[in-house]
C-alpha positions, -999 to 999 in steps of 0.1 A, spaced: 100 97 100 117 73 100 134 53 67 129 18 62 158 -6 67 167 -27 38 156 -62 54 164 -96 44 148 -102 12 133 -138 20 110 -123 51 75 -112 39 62 -79 42 36 -69 69 12 -38 55 27 -18 84 58 -22 63 49 -16 34 31 21 49 63 32 57 82 29 25 54 45 8 55 77 29 89 76 33 89 77 -4 57 100 -5 84 129 18 116 124 -3 92 134 -26 78 163 -15 47 153 3 38 159 40 26 129 52 -6 142 74 -20 110 87 -17 69 89 -33 41 97 -16 8 115 -27 -28 108 -19 -41 140 -51 -13 148 -33 16 168 -44 39 145 -76 37 120 -89 54 94 -73 61 57 -43 42 56 -15 74 41 -30 108 37 -3 126 23 -5 167 8 16 186 -14 9 217 -33 -28 222 -24 -32 185 -33 -44 156 -13 -34 117 -19 -49 89 -1 -37 55 -7 -50 24 4 -23 -5 14 -21 -39 17 9 -65 26 16 -98 24 9 -117 50 -5 -104 84 6 -77 109 -7 -96 136 22 -120 154 -8 -138 167 -28 -146 138 -22 -180 124 -20 -157 87 11 -141 102 48 -149 87 27 -169 61 22 -157 26 -13 -149 11 -28 -176 -10 -45 -164 -43 -79 -156 -32 -67 -136 -2 -47 -114 -28 -74 -114 -51 -99 -100 -21 -71 -76 -12 -65 -60 -45 -101 -61 -47 -107 -38 -12 -80 -17 -22 -94 -5 -61 -129 -2 -43 -112 20 -16 -94 39 -41 -124 42 -65 -144 56 -34 -114 82 -31 -115 91 -67 -151 98 -68 -149 122 -43 -124 143 -67 -92 129 -43 -60 117 -61 -55 78 -48 -31 56 -47 -26 16 -37 5 4 -23 13 -31 -23 45 -57 -20 62 -61 -52 56 -94 -62 44 -124 -81 10 -126 -73 -3 -91 -62 19 -81 -98 -4 -107 -117 -37 -100 -96 -33 -59 -103 -23 -67 -135 -54 -76 -147 -68 -36 -142 -42 -17 -140 -48 -1 -173 -82 12 -161 -64 22 -126 -42 43 -147 -73 57 -169 -87 69 -132 -53 86 -124 -55 60 -96 -12 55 -87 2 22 -76 32 27 -53 50 -13 -55 77 -19 -21 101 -49 -29 114 -68 -3 142 -44 4 117 -19 6 124 4 -21 94 20 -40 87 19 -78 58 37 -94 
């Protein structure tokens, strides 16, 4: 696994960068990464699948800008409507995972819009055992 490098805090995090930071964090915490998807479409499926001590963890990952350099959104922060949609999709995916009896998580950029949007439902997520991984622009991860 490549360890993510500290980056310029003025740059926006793509989904792939958030995923890399979380995978590195999980490996340091004793998890084995069994599979991961990439936003640019090179790998499909669950965003991150990790295992430890006969437990499986599936994490849905979102970025704060498009991962596709050809996209009109590349390099531009998602607006509040897009962030709300992304958080809703990640939450729905996490609920599907928990409904199957598997541990779930959501990984998001640690910035104002994502914090505000998820903050409204974080108590409910915590009550369901859904972990939230916050990745800052220096690729540090806080759970």
